[in-house]
C-alpha positions in Angstrom: -0.2 0.0 0.0 2.6 2.3 0.7 4.4 1.5 -2.7 1.2 2.1 -4.3 0.6 5.7 -2.6 4.4 6.8 -3.3 4.5 5.6 -7.0 1.0 6.4 -8.1 0.7 8.9 -10.9 -2.1 10.5 -9.3 -1.3 13.2 -6.7 -2.3 11.8 -3.2 -2.5 13.1 0.4 -3.5 12.2 3.8 -4.9 14.9 5.8 -5.9 15.2 9.6 -9.2 16.2 10.9 -7.1 19.5 12.0 -6.7 20.2 8.0 -3.0 19.7 8.0 -1.3 17.4 5.5 0.2 14.3 7.3 1.5 12.7 4.2 1.6 13.4 0.3 3.1 11.5 -2.3 5.7 12.8 -5.0 3.1 13.5 -8.0 2.1 16.8 -6.3 5.3 18.3 -7.6 4.4 17.8 -11.3 1.1 19.8 -10.7 1.8 22.4 -8.2 5.5 22.5 -8.0 5.6 21.5 -4.2 7.8 18.4 -3.0 6.2 15.9 -0.7 8.4 17.5 2.2 7.1 20.9 1.3 3.4 19.8 1.6 3.7 17.6 4.7 2.7 19.6 7.7 1.1 22.3 5.8 -2.6 23.4 6.5 -4.7 22.3 3.3 -6.3 25.7 3.2 -3.3 27.6 2.9 -3.0 26.2 -0.8 -6.4 27.3 -1.9 -7.2 30.4 -3.5 -8.3 33.1 -1.0 -12.1 32.7 -2.7 -12.1 29.0 -2.4 -11.3 29.1 1.3 -14.9 29.3 2.6 -16.6 27.1 0.4 -13.9 24.5 0.9 -14.2 24.8 4.6 -17.9 23.9 4.3 -17.4 21.1 2.2 -14.5 19.8 4.7 -17.0 20.1 7.6 -19.9 18.5 5.6 -17.2 15.8 4.7 -16.2 15.1 8.4 -20.2 15.3 9.6 -21.5 12.9 7.2 -18.6 10.5 6.1 -19.6 10.7 2.6 -17.1 11.1 -0.4 -16.4 14.6 -1.6 -15.6 15.8 -4.7 -14.6 19.6 -4.9 -13.3 21.9 -7.7 -11.0 24.5 -6.5 -7.9 26.7 -7.3 -4.7 25.6 -5.8 -1.8 27.8 -5.3 1.7 26.3 -7.2 4.8 27.0 -5.8 5.8 29.7 -8.2 2.6 31.8 -7.0 0.2 30.9 -9.9 -2.9 28.9 -9.3 -4.4 25.7 -11.0 -7.6 24.4 -11.2 -7.9 21.1 -9.1 -10.6 18.4 -8.8 -10.5 17.1 -5.2 -11.7 13.6 -4.4 -11.7 12.8 -0.4 -13.2 10.4 1.9 -12.8 9.7 5.7 -11.0 6.9 6.7 -12.7 4.1 8.7 -9.6 3.0 10.7 -8.2 6.4 11.7 -9.1 10.1 12.4 -7.8 10.9 8.7 -9.1 12.0 5.2 -7.5 10.2 2.0 -7.6 12.7 -0.8 -6.8 12.3 -4.6 -6.1 15.3 -7.2 -6.6 15.8 -10.5 -5.6 19.0 -12.5 -8.7 20.2 -14.6 -6.9 23.6 -15.6 -7.3 22.7 -19.4 -10.9 21.8 -18.9 -11.6 24.8 -16.8 -10.0 27.1 -19.7 -12.0 25.4 -22.2 -15.3 25.9 -20.4 -14.3 29.5 -20.1 -13.5 30.0 -23.6 -16.7 28.3 -24.6 -18.8 30.8 -22.1 -17.0 33.5 -23.6 -17.7 32.5 -27.1 -21.5 31.8 -26.2 -21.6 35.4 -24.7 -20.4 36.8 -27.8 -22.3 35.3 -30.1 -25.5 36.1 -27.9 -24.4 39.6 -28.1 -23.8 39.4 -31.9 -27.2 37.8 -32.2 -29.0 40.4 -30.0 -27.4 43.4 -31.7 -27.6 42.4 -35.4 -29.1 44.7 -37.7 -30.9 41.8 -39.4 -34.1 40.1 -37.5 -33.0 36.6 -36.1 -35.0 34.0 -34.5 -34.2 30.5 -33.3 -36.7 27.9 -33.0 -36.8 24.6 -31.3 -37.7 21.4 -32.9 -41.6 22.0 -32.5 -41.2 25.5 -33.9 -41.3 27.2 -30.7 -39.2 30.3 -30.5 -36.3 30.1 -28.0 -34.4 33.2 -29.0 -35.5 36.4 -30.9 -33.1 39.4 -31.2 -34.0 43.1 -30.9 -34.3 43.6 -34.8 -37.0 41.2 -35.0 -38.9 42.5 -32.1 -38.8 46.2 -34.0 -40.0 44.3 -37.0 -42.9 42.7 -35.8 -43.8 45.3 -32.7 -43.5 42.7 -30.0 -41.2 42.6 -27.0 -38.9 39.5 -26.7 -40.9 38.1 -23.7 -44.0 38.1 -25.7 -42.5 35.9 -28.5 -40.5 33.4 -26.3 -42.1 30.2 -25.9 -44.7 30.7 -28.5 -45.0 28.7 -31.6 -43.7 30.9 -34.7 -47.1 30.2 -36.4 -48.6 32.6 -33.9 -46.9 35.2 -36.1 -47.8 34.0 -39.6 -50.7 34.9 -41.6 -53.4 32.1 -41.3 -53.4 31.3 -44.9 -49.9 30.3 -44.7 -50.0 28.2 -41.5 -50.2 24.6 -42.6 -47.8 25.2 -45.4 -45.4 26.6 -43.0 -45.7 23.8 -40.6 -45.2 21.3 -43.3 -42.1 22.9 -44.7 -40.4 23.4 -41.2 -40.9 19.7 -40.6 -39.5 18.6 -44.0 -36.4 20.9 -43.5 -35.6 19.6 -40.1 -35.8 15.9 -41.4 -33.6 16.7 -44.3 -36.5 16.1 -46.9 -36.5 19.9 -48.2 -33.5 21.9 -49.1 -32.9 25.2 -46.9 -33.8 27.6 -49.9 -34.9 31.1 -49.1 -38.9 31.6 -49.3 -41.4 34.1 -48.4 -44.1 34.2 -45.9 -46.6 36.8 -44.5 -45.8 37.6 -40.8 -48.6 39.6 -38.9 -47.1 42.7 -36.9 -48.7 43.1 -33.3 -50.9 45.8 -34.9 -52.6 43.5 -37.4 -50.6 44.5 -40.5 -49.0 41.8 -42.7 -45.3 42.0 -43.8 -43.8 40.2 -46.7 -40.6 38.4 -45.1 -38.0 36.6 -47.0 -36.6 33.7 -44.7 -33.2 32.2 -44.6 -33.0 29.1 -42.5 -30.0 27.4 -41.0 -30.3 24.0 -39.1 -28.9 24.2 -35.5 -27.1 21.0 -34.4 -25.5 19.7 -31.3 -22.0 18.3 -30.7 -23.2 14.8 -31.8 -24.5 16.5 -35.3 -28.1 15.9 -34.4 -30.5 18.7 -35.4 -31.9 20.5 -32.2 -33.8 23.4 -34.1 -33.5 26.2 -36.9 -32.1 29.6 -36.5 -33.6 31.9 -39.1 -32.8 35.4 -40.8 -35.9 37.3 -41.4 -35.7 40.2 -44.2 -38.3 42.9 -44.6 -39.3 42.6 -48.3 -42.8 44.5 -48.1 -41.2 47.6 -50.0 -39.7 45.4 -52.8 -43.0 43.4 -53.0 
């Protein structure tokens, strides 16, 4: 067991109930830069980012009380003063008043998540601020996103459109044809070619709209909806 602990490529530690590290293996050095000797005797909370200490303390107390396994993501200080994101898994020993902990470096994953969130926020801002009317529909044709230009075009607030079928805003004579065409495009039976529809403004006026569709797919390539640009061609008509 001692050989397994010392030779494991996974950072491992044994901590007392006082929060001090009693034993650490050599694998911490590759992640945080600290040797096992550097870590032994150190209060574990001293390694955490100041913002992580209160949540970590609460998790630590819960672990001691419940005895259940803990999984906790936190920023840990490296020997050079930088921080890395670490996933800590810990449990209480059944034979001694200590905790066993393993750690995984998830810094790359966290960076990817933050980049994805930034990209998503940037896309949403571009979507909302675009001068062209845009909408996003779920597979049932329900509006799940609409931008300011479309609200201005149709005279509605976004809150009045979200969650409603798009057919609530299309002239009655074209409802069935629009539903069928939407279904065929989602299934791949119909090419995504521009087409025209009569949309109805909140004041009851009808507008000629040229529709440009693009399917929305998830990471597995499955179709999860449709994103549409709406061009006002009333004057042209």
